[in-house]
VEXDREN-2710 file (C-alpha; in Angstrom, 1 decimal):
% VEXDREN-2710
k/r/px/py/pz
1/MET/275.5/14.5/254.6
2/PRO/275.2/11.0/255.9
3/ALA/275.8/10.3/259.7
4/THR/279.0/8.6/258.8
5/ASP/280.3/12.0/257.7
6/LEU/280.0/13.2/261.2
7/ALA/282.2/12.2/264.0
8/ILE/280.2/10.4/266.9
9/ARG/282.2/10.4/270.2
10/ARG/281.5/9.0/273.6
11/CYS/282.7/10.3/276.9
12/SER/281.7/9.5/280.5
13/GLY/282.1/10.6/284.1
14/ALA/284.2/13.6/284.8
15/ASP/285.0/13.8/281.1
16/VAL/281.7/15.3/280.3
17/ARG/282.6/18.5/282.1
18/ARG/284.4/20.0/279.2
19/HIS/281.3/19.7/277.1
20/LEU/278.6/21.2/279.4
21/ASP/278.5/24.4/277.7
22/ALA/278.0/22.9/274.3
23/VAL/275.2/20.6/275.6
24/ALA/273.5/23.4/277.4
25/ALA/273.5/25.5/274.3
26/LEU/272.1/22.7/272.1
27/ARG/269.3/22.1/274.7
28/ILE/268.4/25.8/274.7
29/ALA/268.3/25.9/270.9
30/VAL/266.5/22.6/270.1
31/PHE/264.1/22.7/273.0
32/ARG/262.9/26.1/272.0
33/ASP/260.9/24.4/269.2
34/TRP/257.9/22.3/269.5
35/PRO/256.9/20.3/271.5
36/TYR/259.0/21.7/274.5
37/LEU/258.8/25.4/273.6
38/TYR/261.4/26.0/276.4
39/ASP/262.7/29.4/277.0
40/GLY/265.9/28.3/278.5
41/ASN/268.8/30.1/280.1
42/PRO/272.6/29.0/280.6
43/ALA/272.7/29.3/284.4
44/TYR/269.9/26.9/284.7
45/GLU/271.3/24.4/282.1
46/ARG/274.6/24.3/284.0
47/GLU/272.9/23.4/287.3
48/TYR/270.8/20.8/285.5
49/LEU/273.7/19.3/283.9
50/ASP/275.8/19.2/287.0
51/ALA/274.2/15.8/287.9
52/TYR/275.9/14.4/284.9
53/ALA/279.3/15.8/285.6
54/ALA/278.9/14.5/289.2
55/SER/278.1/11.0/288.3
56/SER/281.0/8.6/287.5
57/ASP/278.9/6.5/285.2
58/SER/277.3/9.2/283.2
59/VAL/277.6/9.3/279.5
60/PHE/277.6/12.1/276.7
61/VAL/277.3/11.0/273.1
62/LEU/278.3/13.9/271.0
63/ALA/278.0/14.5/267.2
64/PHE/280.8/16.7/265.8
65/ASP/280.9/18.5/262.4
66/GLY/284.6/19.4/262.4
67/ASP/285.1/21.0/265.8
68/ALA/281.5/22.1/266.3
69/VAL/279.2/19.9/268.5
70/VAL/275.8/19.7/266.5
71/GLY/274.2/17.1/268.6
72/ALA/274.3/15.5/272.0
73/ALA/272.5/12.7/273.9
74/THR/273.1/12.2/277.6
75/GLY/272.5/9.5/280.2
76/LEU/273.3/8.5/283.9
77/PRO/272.1/5.9/286.4
78/LEU/268.7/6.9/287.6
79/ALA/270.0/6.6/291.1
80/ASP/272.3/9.6/290.4
81/ASP/269.5/11.8/289.1
82/THR/267.2/13.8/291.2
83/ALA/264.4/12.6/293.5
84/GLU/261.6/13.8/291.1
85/PHE/262.9/11.5/288.3
86/ARG/263.2/8.6/290.6
87/ALA/259.9/8.9/292.2
88/PRO/257.7/7.4/289.4
89/PHE/260.0/4.2/289.5
90/ASP/259.8/3.9/293.3
91/ALA/255.9/4.4/293.1
92/ALA/255.9/1.6/290.4
93/GLY/257.8/-0.8/292.5
94/LEU/260.9/-0.7/290.3
95/ASP/264.5/-0.7/291.6
96/VAL/266.0/2.6/290.6
97/ASP/269.5/1.1/291.1
98/ARG/268.7/-1.2/288.0
99/VAL/267.6/1.6/285.7
100/PHE/269.8/3.7/283.4
101/TYR/268.1/7.0/282.5
102/PHE/268.5/8.6/279.2
103/GLY/268.3/12.4/279.3
104/GLU/268.1/14.6/276.2
105/SER/268.8/13.8/272.7
106/VAL/269.2/16.9/270.7
107/LEU/270.4/17.5/267.2
108/GLN/270.5/20.7/265.1
109/PRO/267.8/20.5/262.4
110/ALA/270.3/20.4/259.4
111/TYR/271.6/17.1/260.7
112/ARG/268.5/15.2/261.1
113/GLY/267.2/12.3/259.0
114/ARG/270.7/10.8/258.7
115/GLY/270.8/8.0/261.4
116/VAL/272.3/10.1/264.1
117/GLY/269.4/9.3/266.4
118/HIS/270.0/5.7/266.1
119/ALA/273.6/6.2/267.0
120/PHE/272.8/8.1/270.1
121/PHE/270.6/5.2/271.3
122/ASP/273.2/2.7/270.3
123/HIS/276.1/4.2/272.2
124/ARG/274.0/5.0/275.4
125/GLU/272.5/1.4/275.5
126/ALA/276.1/0.0/274.9
127/HIS/277.4/2.1/277.7
128/ALA/274.6/1.1/280.2
129/ALA/275.0/-2.6/279.2
130/ALA/278.7/-2.4/279.7
131/LEU/278.4/-1.1/283.2
132/GLY/276.8/-4.5/283.9
133/ARG/274.3/-3.7/286.7
134/PHE/271.3/-2.3/284.8
135/ALA/268.0/-4.1/283.6
136/LEU/266.2/-1.3/282.1
137/THR/266.8/1.8/280.1
138/ALA/264.3/4.8/280.3
139/PHE/263.6/8.2/279.1
140/CYS/260.7/10.6/279.4
141/ALA/259.0/12.9/276.8
142/VAL/256.6/15.8/277.3
143/ASP/253.0/15.2/276.8
144/ARG/251.1/17.6/274.4
145/PRO/247.4/17.2/273.4
146/ASP/246.9/16.5/269.8
147/ASP/244.7/19.6/269.5
148/ASP/247.2/22.1/270.8
149/PRO/246.9/25.0/268.3
150/ARG/250.8/25.6/268.6
151/ARG/251.5/22.2/267.0
152/PRO/253.3/22.7/263.7
153/PRO/251.3/21.6/260.6
154/GLY/252.5/18.3/259.6
155/HIS/254.5/17.7/262.7
156/ARG/255.6/14.1/263.2
157/GLY/256.5/12.9/266.6
158/ASN/259.2/10.3/267.7
159/ASP/256.9/7.7/268.8
160/ARG/257.3/5.4/265.8
161/PHE/261.0/5.8/266.1
162/TRP/261.1/5.0/269.9
163/THR/258.7/1.9/269.3
164/GLY/260.9/0.6/266.7
165/ARG/263.8/0.7/269.1
166/GLY/261.8/-1.4/271.5
167/TYR/260.7/1.2/273.9
168/VAL/257.2/1.2/275.4
169/ARG/255.3/4.1/276.8
170/GLN/254.3/3.7/280.4
171/PRO/251.1/5.6/281.1
172/GLY/250.8/6.5/284.8
173/MET/254.6/6.9/285.1
174/ALA/255.4/10.5/284.7
175/VAL/257.5/13.2/286.1
176/ARG/256.1/16.8/286.5
177/LEU/258.7/19.6/285.8
178/HIS/258.4/23.4/285.7
179/TRP/260.1/25.5/283.0
180/ASN/259.6/28.8/281.3
181/GLU/257.6/28.3/278.2
182/LEU/257.7/30.6/275.3
183/GLY/255.0/33.3/275.7
184/ARG/253.5/31.7/278.9
185/GLY/256.2/32.0/281.5
186/ASP/256.7/29.3/284.3
187/VAL/254.5/26.3/283.5
188/GLU/254.3/22.8/284.9
189/HIS/254.5/20.0/282.4
190/ALA/254.0/16.2/282.5
191/LEU/256.7/14.0/281.0
192/THR/255.7/10.3/280.5
193/PHE/258.4/7.5/280.8
194/TRP/259.3/5.1/278.1
195/THR/261.2/2.0/279.1
196/ARG/263.1/-1.0/277.4
197/PRO/264.6/-4.1/279.0
198/LEU/268.4/-3.8/278.5
199/ALA/269.7/-6.6/276.3
200/ALA/273.2/-7.6/277.4
201/GLU/274.3/-8.2/273.8
202/ARG/274.1/-4.5/273.3
203/ALA/277.3/-4.0/275.4
204/ALA/280.3/-2.7/273.4
END
């Protein structure tokens, strides 16, 4: 099934509230796999997603198969996120008011490889550009050593995809977050940021 057979819909601000449960469920399911190995719970998810519901300029890009939400990508102005996400930009001397932060991009495995990932980035970049005050888009990804024995055989990361979209990994710019990891309990993780100048022509 190509991505065109799915319905890709974008909503923002308070309109994201009605989709919080669906996005929380996707995060728990998708991030349970490598590389996040996240043992999530709905209560934490709702608290985490409240920042998106509270931001008037947040965005959810949702992939629907019929009435079912099978994928989601999120974003909000970095200034509307928590201090721990803003801190690496402050330390680097970057104006957080000029950064639009992309949160998760999660998609059920059966729908991967069909262009949905590009649609997620296209819509979020267009949303950020249309707001007219951002110079940079950014996201972060968890760091895992290449020799981690839990890495699935033949696993391919998303680095090539992100580089192809024009994003550049920023060593030294990382946020440290705790989450319950499968089989290990509460563990601190480093997530390194990737950034890209926001092209005005992407506004739509």
